[in-house]
Rosetta silent file (secondary structure, phi, psi, omega in degrees, C-alpha in Angstrom):
SEQUENCE: XXXXXXXXXXXXXXXXXXXXXXXXXXXXXXXXXXXXXXXXXXXXXXXXXXXXXXXXXXXXXXXXXXXXXXXXXXXXXXXXXXXXXXXXXXXXXXXXXXXXXXXXXXXXXXXXXXXXXXXXXXXXXXXXXXXXXXXXXXXXXXXXXXXXXXXXX
SCORE:     score description
SCORE:     0.000 S_00000001
   1 L     0.000  118.680 -177.074  -42.203  -42.412   38.464 S_00000001
   2 L  -117.855   54.170 -178.647  -39.794  -41.693   41.311 S_00000001
   3 L   -80.320  126.704 -178.296  -36.678  -43.415   40.021 S_00000001
   4 H   -60.217  -31.274 -179.957  -33.483  -42.180   41.734 S_00000001
   5 H   -63.903  -28.377 -177.992  -31.588  -42.459   38.440 S_00000001
   6 H  -103.779    4.181 -172.758  -33.885  -39.827   36.919 S_00000001
   7 L   -73.642  145.665  176.021  -34.317  -37.659   40.000 S_00000001
   8 H   -67.232  -33.441  179.409  -33.574  -33.974   39.969 S_00000001
   9 H   -62.536  -41.605  178.398  -32.069  -34.343   43.457 S_00000001
  10 H   -62.194  -47.100  179.545  -29.453  -36.785   42.137 S_00000001
  11 H   -61.849  -43.350  178.343  -28.507  -34.417   39.313 S_00000001
  12 H   -61.146  -40.600 -179.215  -28.353  -31.458   41.720 S_00000001
  13 H   -67.686  -45.847  178.603  -26.125  -33.437   44.103 S_00000001
  14 H   -61.403  -43.329  178.745  -23.761  -34.603   41.354 S_00000001
  15 H   -61.982  -41.875  178.207  -23.538  -31.059   40.003 S_00000001
  16 H   -61.610  -43.217  178.020  -22.792  -29.746   43.489 S_00000001
  17 H   -61.806  -48.305 -177.200  -19.994  -32.282   43.921 S_00000001
  18 H   -64.390  -31.424  179.907  -18.517  -31.462   40.510 S_00000001
  19 H   -82.370  -30.851 -170.501  -18.683  -27.719   41.235 S_00000001
  20 H   -95.370  -50.014 -173.082  -17.415  -27.831   44.826 S_00000001
  21 H   -59.328  -43.596  178.826  -14.789  -30.539   45.296 S_00000001
  22 H   -60.337  -40.197 -179.838  -12.338  -29.318   42.642 S_00000001
  23 H   -64.359  -46.412  179.788  -12.387  -25.796   44.077 S_00000001
  24 H   -62.240  -50.342 -177.475  -11.868  -27.002   47.641 S_00000001
  25 H   -64.264  -38.740  179.352   -9.121  -29.447   46.685 S_00000001
  26 H   -63.317  -38.661  177.602   -7.369  -26.914   44.451 S_00000001
  27 H   -65.701  -42.919  179.431   -7.206  -24.401   47.317 S_00000001
  28 H   -64.300  -48.325  179.158   -5.824  -27.044   49.702 S_00000001
  29 H   -60.503  -41.435  179.765   -3.262  -28.263   47.155 S_00000001
  30 H   -61.342  -41.636  178.093   -2.251  -24.724   46.341 S_00000001
  31 H   -64.298  -44.869  178.298   -1.620  -24.027   50.021 S_00000001
  32 H   -58.423  -49.942 -177.307    0.414  -27.234   50.393 S_00000001
  33 H   -64.180  -45.530 -177.040    2.544  -26.510   47.338 S_00000001
  34 H   -61.056  -43.585 -179.882    3.157  -22.852   48.133 S_00000001
  35 H   -65.448  -42.239 -179.271    4.333  -23.624   51.662 S_00000001
  36 H   -65.951  -42.927 -179.080    6.607  -26.452   50.507 S_00000001
  37 H   -64.400  -41.509  179.150    8.130  -24.400   47.721 S_00000001
  38 H   -64.456  -45.529 -177.378    8.721  -21.494   50.102 S_00000001
  39 H   -69.949  -43.345 -176.304   10.295  -23.700   52.805 S_00000001
  40 H   -83.568  -24.246 -172.690   12.420  -25.836   50.523 S_00000001
  41 L    67.608   41.747 -177.702   13.308  -23.192   47.981 S_00000001
  42 L  -124.011  170.174  178.493   12.438  -25.635   45.213 S_00000001
  43 L   -83.189  165.905  176.543   10.295  -25.651   42.108 S_00000001
  44 H   -59.573  -41.993  178.184    6.807  -27.084   41.868 S_00000001
  45 H   -59.117  -43.239  179.322    8.208  -29.929   39.751 S_00000001
  46 H   -67.084  -37.443  176.623   10.760  -30.757   42.440 S_00000001
  47 H   -59.882  -46.114  178.569    8.049  -30.662   45.113 S_00000001
  48 H   -61.482  -38.708  178.259    6.020  -33.207   43.129 S_00000001
  49 H   -60.746  -44.926  177.208    9.100  -35.376   42.780 S_00000001
  50 H   -58.892  -44.542 -179.106    9.536  -35.404   46.584 S_00000001
  51 H   -62.660  -40.195  179.417    5.899  -36.343   47.065 S_00000001
  52 H   -68.680  -38.452  176.522    6.154  -39.229   44.617 S_00000001
  53 H   -61.321  -42.427  178.895    9.315  -40.539   46.264 S_00000001
  54 H   -60.994  -33.787 -179.498    7.464  -40.432   49.581 S_00000001
  55 L   -78.568   -3.288  175.863    4.649  -42.457   48.014 S_00000001
  56 L   109.561    1.129  175.173    7.082  -45.225   47.066 S_00000001
  57 L   -82.858   89.937 -165.670    8.185  -44.348   43.544 S_00000001
  58 L  -109.434   21.447  171.690   11.800  -44.910   44.487 S_00000001
  59 L  -134.309  157.444  178.130   13.628  -45.214   41.184 S_00000001
  60 H   -59.874  -39.305 -179.229   14.182  -42.721   38.380 S_00000001
  61 H   -62.609  -47.743 -178.653   12.320  -45.080   36.035 S_00000001
  62 H   -67.086  -36.088  176.228    9.231  -45.358   38.245 S_00000001
  63 H   -64.153  -45.165 -179.924    9.234  -41.595   38.835 S_00000001
  64 H   -60.837  -41.483 -179.747    9.486  -40.899   35.110 S_00000001
  65 H   -64.566  -49.453 -176.230    6.603  -43.266   34.385 S_00000001
  66 H   -69.159  -33.306 -179.826    4.262  -41.882   37.028 S_00000001
  67 H   -85.470  -12.710 -179.426    5.132  -38.267   36.216 S_00000001
  68 L    58.424   45.876  173.852    4.982  -38.984   32.468 S_00000001
  69 L  -131.503  165.576 -174.674    8.256  -37.220   31.806 S_00000001
  70 L   -67.892  154.600  176.398   11.506  -38.496   30.363 S_00000001
  71 H   -61.817  -41.755  177.778   14.016  -40.424   32.449 S_00000001
  72 H   -61.643  -41.181  178.035   16.775  -37.860   31.730 S_00000001
  73 H   -64.770  -40.118  177.674   14.547  -34.983   32.931 S_00000001
  74 H   -64.275  -43.451  179.163   13.623  -36.998   36.015 S_00000001
  75 H   -60.188  -40.095  177.896   17.258  -37.797   36.658 S_00000001
  76 H   -63.986  -43.522  179.303   18.125  -34.090   36.490 S_00000001
  77 H   -62.346  -41.721  178.825   15.344  -33.231   38.969 S_00000001
  78 H   -64.437  -41.532  179.936   16.576  -35.941   41.340 S_00000001
  79 H   -58.169  -42.891  178.106   20.160  -34.677   41.047 S_00000001
  80 H   -62.404  -42.475 -179.342   19.081  -31.200   42.184 S_00000001
  81 H   -67.550  -33.915  175.988   17.205  -32.702   45.144 S_00000001
  82 H   -65.800  -45.934 -179.810   20.248  -34.794   46.079 S_00000001
  83 H   -63.104  -30.215  178.804   22.465  -31.690   45.984 S_00000001
  84 L   -82.057   -2.498  178.920   19.966  -29.856   48.207 S_00000001
  85 L    77.274   24.769 -177.775   20.156  -32.664   50.762 S_00000001
  86 L  -104.246  -20.859 -177.453   16.526  -33.713   50.277 S_00000001
  87 E  -135.393  144.130  172.951   16.989  -37.080   48.541 S_00000001
  88 E  -115.137  153.851  174.888   19.509  -39.899   48.869 S_00000001
  89 E  -118.514  135.558  178.468   20.472  -42.496   46.278 S_00000001
  90 E  -130.101  120.515  177.133   21.445  -46.020   47.271 S_00000001
  91 E   -75.174  134.226 -177.244   22.877  -48.520   44.821 S_00000001
  92 L   -80.684  136.077 -179.805   21.397  -51.986   45.367 S_00000001
  93 L   -61.316  -44.415 -174.684   23.788  -54.810   46.245 S_00000001
  94 L   -71.879  -27.148  177.961   21.899  -57.427   44.218 S_00000001
  95 L  -145.416   99.256 -173.025   21.725  -55.275   41.068 S_00000001
  96 L   -65.808  -14.283  175.904   24.191  -52.418   40.946 S_00000001
  97 L   -76.429  -21.045 -178.168   22.278  -50.876   38.030 S_00000001
  98 L   -89.207  122.106  179.541   19.303  -50.326   40.324 S_00000001
  99 E  -118.091  121.017  179.551   19.502  -47.158   42.406 S_00000001
 100 E   -91.089  141.316  178.121   16.855  -46.569   45.073 S_00000001
 101 E  -105.924  146.474  176.532   15.779  -43.078   46.028 S_00000001
 102 E  -148.954  151.872  174.400   14.686  -42.005   49.497 S_00000001
 103 E   -74.729  145.062  172.168   13.830  -38.784   51.248 S_00000001
 104 L   -74.831  160.827  175.973   16.321  -37.556   53.793 S_00000001
 105 H   -55.331  -36.624  178.379   15.054  -37.161   57.364 S_00000001
 106 H   -61.744  -46.853  179.881   15.104  -33.403   56.782 S_00000001
 107 H   -62.971  -41.923  177.914   12.853  -33.669   53.705 S_00000001
 108 H   -61.907  -42.845  179.991   10.447  -35.975   55.562 S_00000001
 109 H   -62.071  -45.023 -179.264   10.320  -33.575   58.498 S_00000001
 110 H   -65.723  -41.772  177.785    9.583  -30.600   56.260 S_00000001
 111 H   -63.357  -39.869  176.831    6.855  -32.480   54.354 S_00000001
 112 H   -63.012  -45.541  178.876    5.283  -33.527   57.687 S_00000001
 113 H   -62.894  -39.721  179.024    5.412  -29.953   58.968 S_00000001
 114 H   -61.409  -43.995  178.841    3.962  -28.722   55.702 S_00000001
 115 H   -63.611  -44.496  179.403    1.061  -31.158   55.996 S_00000001
 116 H   -62.175  -40.819  176.983    0.447  -30.146   59.623 S_00000001
 117 H   -63.136  -38.286  179.373    0.457  -26.453   58.665 S_00000001
 118 H   -68.734  -37.182  174.090   -2.044  -27.135   55.920 S_00000001
 119 H   -57.968  -44.145  178.804   -4.283  -28.983   58.399 S_00000001
 120 H   -63.334  -40.214  178.426   -4.197  -25.886   60.572 S_00000001
 121 H   -61.528  -44.466  178.645   -5.008  -23.690   57.567 S_00000001
 122 H   -64.200  -43.076  177.860   -8.032  -25.856   56.710 S_00000001
 123 H   -57.972  -43.519  178.919   -9.138  -25.782   60.347 S_00000001
 124 H   -61.168  -40.112  178.533   -8.951  -21.987   60.326 S_00000001
 125 H   -62.838  -30.686 -173.799  -11.067  -21.876   57.174 S_00000001
 126 H   -98.230    2.877 -177.395  -13.699  -24.062   58.862 S_00000001
 127 L   -56.260  -33.775 -177.082  -13.780  -22.278   62.248 S_00000001
 128 L   -78.404   -3.257 -178.123  -17.029  -20.488   61.441 S_00000001
 129 L   -78.929  148.359  176.504  -18.937  -23.694   60.811 S_00000001
 130 L   -78.819  165.992  176.089  -21.445  -24.963   63.354 S_00000001
 131 H   -57.510  -42.161  178.424  -21.135  -28.368   65.002 S_00000001
 132 H   -62.311  -42.111  178.698  -24.020  -29.572   62.804 S_00000001
 133 H   -61.595  -45.111 -179.976  -22.249  -28.282   59.680 S_00000001
 134 H   -61.676  -43.111  178.657  -19.025  -30.061   60.666 S_00000001
 135 H   -65.079  -38.350  178.467  -20.873  -33.322   61.295 S_00000001
 136 H   -64.855  -44.867  179.075  -22.692  -32.987   57.967 S_00000001
 137 H   -63.366  -45.187 -179.956  -19.430  -32.382   56.062 S_00000001
 138 H   -59.969  -45.769  179.906  -17.721  -35.276   57.847 S_00000001
 139 H   -64.297  -40.835  178.873  -20.608  -37.619   57.084 S_00000001
 140 H   -62.549  -40.882  179.002  -20.726  -36.474   53.448 S_00000001
 141 H   -65.105  -39.178  177.784  -16.984  -37.160   53.074 S_00000001
 142 H   -63.788  -42.400  179.561  -17.427  -40.645   54.549 S_00000001
 143 H   -64.993  -46.363  179.211  -20.277  -41.360   52.136 S_00000001
 144 H   -63.161  -40.330  179.272  -18.302  -40.081   49.141 S_00000001
 145 H   -61.457  -45.825 -179.600  -15.232  -42.037   50.180 S_00000001
 146 H   -70.229  -32.475  179.111  -17.171  -45.291   50.429 S_00000001
 147 H   -68.685  -39.514 -174.989  -19.055  -44.573   47.202 S_00000001
 148 H  -100.587    2.185  178.981  -15.937  -43.844   45.173 S_00000001
 149 L   -65.905  149.951  179.605  -13.483  -46.247   46.774 S_00000001
 150 H   -55.893  -30.183 -179.693  -12.028  -48.854   44.392 S_00000001
 151 H   -67.455  -25.171 -178.300  -13.752  -51.557   46.455 S_00000001
 152 H   -75.423  -14.077 -176.120  -17.157  -50.025   45.611 S_00000001
 153 L   -89.592    0.000    0.000  -16.650  -50.642   41.878 S_00000001
């Protein structure tokens, strides 16, 4: 019986993914966060708040929900970012109770630079790989992306 569901190769591959991807991603995330915190002079919590605003969570309520923290704590974090010139608040004409948050151009620029620096860091880590290794990793990432994309479910 050579059923893929029962194959040792499948189990070995799944185990390899579970052992490898978290370590790789944690190192990349750690590099991203450390650089942003150093450049901005902000806390890790504030860095996450900036990232969520960039992703479109543009009200204190939506930020609090996605971060799973209280609205008052979120409001305090936003206030610090506003004072640092990293976030703006805009009251909506149609509903004055609704205040939209946005990154300032400076905050966007720093986040972009941070991402670019992290790309360079990852490239440096991968410099010793052969062309075949790079193609194999790229192909594996494409396969994993298509396998785990929401459309695949």
